[in-house]
Phi, psi and omega in degrees: 000116190282333186271353177075172179077194182277152178254130175230118179270126180268123185289329184296132178251167181223162173278316182231138172241120177255119183261110181109117180255042173276204186303304183288320183298321178298320181294312181301310183298319181296314181294322177292323180292343176291346171275110189299336181268000182266125176268118188241131173248125176250113183255135180220134181290327181272191183246183176287138183242111185222002183284173181298334178294341177260312186289333178273111184301331183291345182268010184303325180298331182290343180279342181291124182085001180274186177294346179269012184229129174295337175053049175291161178220136178285160174288163176305132186241115181298333181283351174246029182056040175085001181290154175246127183275136169287129185236081182290148176207135186296140179229121182134174180292106186119340175056227183298334180289356174269339188232358184273187183272359176067026176283130179257102182235115193276355184089159182276153177309318182293335176298309184290325176293329174293318176304316181296318180294317181293324183271342185074024185226113180296344178297343176266359182284169187300319182299318179291318183295328175301323176299319178296315180296324176295326177290323188282320196273143160248087190277129181237055176224203180300129183301139177207081188298333181288335188235342188240143173261155184236358183230020179280178184282344189250120180286122180230133179204151171290166178310126189292317180224077187302138179288159180306327181298318179296317180294325178293326178297317178294320179294321178297319178297316181301319181292337178272359181087011175274124183293145179252131184244161177287342178205147176280358188243017177246239181301330182302327181264022173243001184221224187277356182104199182159200179233149181196159166296147185284135169282133187228150172265065180228126183235122181054039177079005182242147176299132175251087187284166178293326174299314180300322185282324189251317186267318183307317179293346184244007190293343178261006178295130184296339182265005178244119176252125180250122184237094175279170178066028182235114182265112179293126183258328177193166176269134175277126184239141171244097191068241177243041177231130178284129180240357180164196179221159172250138182216154176264119180232119182052042177079000180247148174276125178236152178244137179233136187245145180237130179275342182248291185211155168249132180239122178269122179223049187258005176096173191285357174252306186284334176294307177296329177299312181295320177302310183294319180287352174261004180090019180241111181159198180293130186300316183295323179293321180292315185292330176304328182253020178057036174260123182288122179295126175260323178214111184279116176229098185300337185278350180295122181088352178271173172068022181302130179224152180200154173274129174250157185212165186224117188283125174247131191231142177236152177265134176287155169289328180206156180301139179237157181287158176251130181241149171052044180078001175095358182233097187240356180217148180216152179226127172243132180206170183259140171279341180218121184297346180281349180292154182274355181199162177300138175246001178244133183233121181242121181244121183270133172240136189270028175212158182280121181267124179299136175284159172305151185301335180297336180291325174076018179233125180281146177286159176287163177296323180227124181181195180215158182233136170249124176274115176273108189243170176255115181276337182228061182296144176262347179293143180231133179248193178205163176245142176229151178290141171269351181171174184272350185266157182294338180270355178286134182283147175285148173265109185257120180245087185293331182055034179303138180065018177287333176276125181304328180298331181290326176294320178297317178294324179296317177299318179293323181293317179293321179298315178295319180299315180294322179296318176299307186293335179264012179293147174303343178300340182259006188303326182279353186243326193249138177272313185195160170279132180257316184221131004263349188067170183293132179218156172295158185306314183299318179290325178292323175298319177296318176302317181297316180293327183275336184260350185304130172228176181249151172280000181064047179243046182299138186196174165078014187270001173213063198289153174275137178166196185230007179263183187291341178264003179283143182252327179233155178271189185294344176257016175068018176278133179292127181301131174084356181234123179282149172062029178227124177233165175235136177219088174192188185295343182293339183277351181298129173293329180211142181298140180283157176290119178098181181302150192260359182299311182298313176301328179292328175295318176299316179301318178295316179297315182292322177301315179298318177299316181295321178295319183274356178074030180242180176231162181296144178214000000 
């Protein structure tokens, strides 16, 4: 028995077991539960999250490192001068949508067309994905019938009453020749990028989580069982067919059985961990921990990707209010006009974010920070097991900035960020630039290595595709294992441009359609 403790076999069976009640898992479970004859079990390691620290969008920083955060940490990274990155990930019913900034970023057209090319399935292409977004969204912004839905389950709107800082950011972009759009999720994500007020999942000042949109309306359905506080330890296999899962519940090992399918939606760390601890993954990695390989898939845990960013901070002339959780404007742009999509991602926060201690500069008492980020990083990391048991932590090696091209893009991103923030558009609001200020290239590279943080968008560790490192096929079925699928950010062949919550909702919707044998409508 791998999970230790007492074993308790649960007699009750299910048709579908969805492991993980994060963004994608909530969607999959809800759509499957809409079939009245389908018995669905939704298992989640965390608990229900309903306090003001969750419902108030402005309190999202307080959730980092809390019980609602897996609080992963990267291994020492030589490309960051030995620093270890904090890698937060949502834990609880709703997952990341309980602790994130609630930015709704749908990804660039080229992202989805890349998914289609890698999988060999046009159903993952941009034209098809627009149908999914129209199904998902209840859009409360400028009408765009070609791209936006108005009757979906998820409330999406631009910042309701944008603060002067957000409006100044758009004006600064305009003065630089960056086009300003009514939304970051329409035409702007079909071309070179631009600037826009941020689309947010915030309704009447409250967080509108994916759990609230998909599971809460169905939580009393007799065919949907929700089990929080249950840590999935491994997949139960009969030969090379998934028949259920083993989980730790109240200190006991319990078994749950599925007559149809098991769906892993535990995120880009815990999904590959569970696969490997079930004997599915790279043979050498499994044998190091005395795990007998059942199905050798070299790509499990490989191809790790994340958006990294570098905080640039300005001091206010006087304290200003924070609106909509603090993130009301965004800028996507290219470091090279020959690129097919923006590779620079700028997220504005209306408060001063402390830099890592290695930077050595304290933030002002009153100010704001723009994160100059990489939307298309070329660096690739990997995950390794820390042990064979479910309580053993994963060894996460992000390898951030390991690709030389990423340092060049980082320099361009910080330069654009500083040019924006020092624009005359901010003269009535800002006193001075605090971090990083003008520096020689060598010193700026050091600043970038010392200031790098993550947007917490870990993905791509069980990617969809057709090459030797692919883990799932175009229908999200795990290669070599029957009745087992994956539906979360780990299946992305490449990280999408922008925040990953919205693409994960699409992955959940499409996974449910594929399981039920239907198409988006």
